[in-house]
C-alpha positions as CSV (number, residue, x, y, z in Angstrom):
1,M,29.6,-10.9,18.2
2,I,27.8,-12.7,15.4
3,A,28.2,-9.7,13.2
4,L,31.9,-9.7,13.8
5,L,32.2,-13.4,12.8
6,L,30.2,-12.8,9.7
7,L,32.4,-9.9,8.8
8,L,35.6,-11.9,9.3
9,L,34.1,-14.7,7.1
10,L,33.3,-12.3,4.4
11,L,36.8,-10.7,4.5
12,A,38.7,-14.0,4.8
13,P,40.4,-15.0,1.5
14,A,38.6,-17.7,-0.4
15,P,40.2,-21.2,-0.1
16,Q,42.3,-22.0,-3.1
17,E,41.1,-24.8,-5.3
18,R,43.7,-27.6,-5.5
19,R,43.7,-29.9,-8.4
20,F,46.0,-32.4,-10.1
21,V,46.4,-31.8,-13.9
22,A,48.6,-33.1,-16.6
23,Y,50.1,-31.4,-19.6
24,D,51.4,-33.1,-22.7
25,V,54.7,-31.7,-24.0
26,V,54.2,-31.6,-27.8
27,V,56.9,-30.7,-30.3
28,E,56.4,-30.0,-34.0
29,T,59.5,-30.9,-36.0
30,D,58.2,-29.9,-39.4
31,G,59.1,-33.3,-40.8
32,R,62.7,-33.3,-39.5
33,P,63.8,-36.3,-37.4
34,L,64.1,-35.6,-33.7
35,A,67.1,-37.5,-32.3
36,A,67.6,-35.4,-29.2
37,W,65.8,-32.6,-27.3
38,Q,66.1,-30.5,-24.2
39,L,63.4,-28.1,-22.9
40,E,62.7,-25.9,-19.9
41,V,59.3,-25.6,-18.2
42,R,58.4,-22.9,-15.6
43,S,55.3,-22.8,-13.6
44,S,53.7,-21.4,-10.5
45,A,52.2,-24.9,-9.9
46,K,54.1,-27.7,-8.2
47,I,55.5,-30.3,-10.5
48,V,54.6,-33.8,-9.1
49,G,55.6,-36.2,-11.8
50,I,57.1,-36.7,-15.3
51,E,56.2,-39.4,-17.8
52,G,57.5,-40.4,-21.2
53,G,55.9,-39.7,-24.5
54,E,54.1,-41.7,-27.2
55,P,56.7,-42.4,-29.9
56,A,58.4,-45.7,-28.9
57,S,61.8,-44.0,-28.9
58,Y,60.6,-41.5,-26.2
59,A,58.3,-43.8,-24.2
60,K,60.6,-43.7,-21.2
61,A,60.5,-40.7,-18.9
62,P,63.0,-38.0,-20.0
63,Y,66.1,-37.2,-17.9
64,Y,65.7,-34.5,-15.2
65,D,67.0,-33.5,-11.8
66,P,64.5,-34.9,-9.2
67,A,65.3,-32.0,-6.9
68,A,63.7,-29.7,-9.6
69,L,60.3,-31.2,-8.7
70,E,60.3,-29.0,-5.6
71,G,60.8,-25.7,-7.6
72,G,58.9,-23.9,-10.2
73,R,61.4,-24.8,-13.0
74,I,62.5,-28.0,-14.5
75,V,64.7,-29.0,-17.5
76,L,63.8,-32.2,-19.3
77,A,66.0,-33.9,-21.9
78,A,66.0,-37.1,-24.0
79,F,67.7,-38.7,-27.0
80,T,67.3,-41.8,-29.0
81,T,69.7,-44.1,-30.9
82,E,66.8,-45.7,-32.7
83,A,65.3,-44.3,-35.9
84,P,64.2,-40.9,-34.7
85,P,60.5,-39.9,-35.1
86,S,59.3,-36.7,-36.9
87,G,56.2,-34.6,-37.2
88,R,53.9,-33.7,-34.3
89,L,55.2,-35.7,-31.3
90,R,54.1,-36.0,-27.6
91,I,57.6,-36.3,-26.1
92,A,56.6,-36.2,-22.4
93,R,53.8,-35.6,-19.9
94,I,54.1,-33.4,-16.9
95,H,51.8,-33.9,-13.8
96,M,51.1,-30.7,-11.8
97,L,49.4,-29.7,-8.6
98,E,47.7,-26.4,-9.1
99,E,46.3,-24.1,-6.5
100,G,44.1,-21.4,-8.0
101,A,45.2,-19.9,-11.3
102,A,48.6,-21.3,-12.5
103,D,51.0,-19.8,-15.0
104,Y,53.1,-21.9,-17.4
105,A,55.9,-21.2,-19.8
106,S,57.9,-23.6,-21.9
107,R,61.0,-23.1,-24.0
108,L,62.8,-25.5,-26.3
109,L,66.5,-25.3,-25.6
110,V,67.7,-27.9,-28.2
111,A,66.2,-30.0,-31.0
112,A,68.7,-32.0,-33.0
113,G,68.6,-34.5,-35.8
114,P,70.6,-37.8,-36.1
115,D,73.6,-36.0,-37.5
116,G,73.8,-33.8,-34.4
117,G,72.7,-30.7,-36.3
118,R,70.4,-28.4,-34.3
119,Y,67.2,-26.9,-35.7
120,D,64.3,-24.8,-34.5
121,A,61.0,-26.5,-33.6
122,D,57.8,-25.4,-32.0
123,I,56.9,-26.7,-28.6
124,H,53.5,-26.6,-26.8
125,L,52.1,-27.5,-23.4
126,V,48.7,-29.1,-24.0
127,R,46.4,-29.6,-21.0
128,V,45.2,-33.2,-20.9
129,G,41.4,-33.5,-21.0
130,D,40.8,-30.1,-22.5
């Protein structure tokens, strides 16, 4: 009987490590002013919260559908009517609950200048604390 219990313990899947982590959403505008942006983030982890960024014009949390927090995909967007910032910007922070290994993908849907003209920019998810 003890041998059977030991065998079951050895064959049982290891418990998944659960941890809360945060990712900064960083955009590189190559010197162009960022007046508006929209992006998509997909993850196997659960999204548990969204914060704003560091430039004063993006300090408030971006717009998003709160129901998307339950799924593995969320679209974030923000705009400013103030003088738009440029350069390397932390435009948002996403808080996640990971179980085991988690996959992430981000895609910039729109980056636009004050004249409404769209341009390409690089976007990165940077794990906070790493």
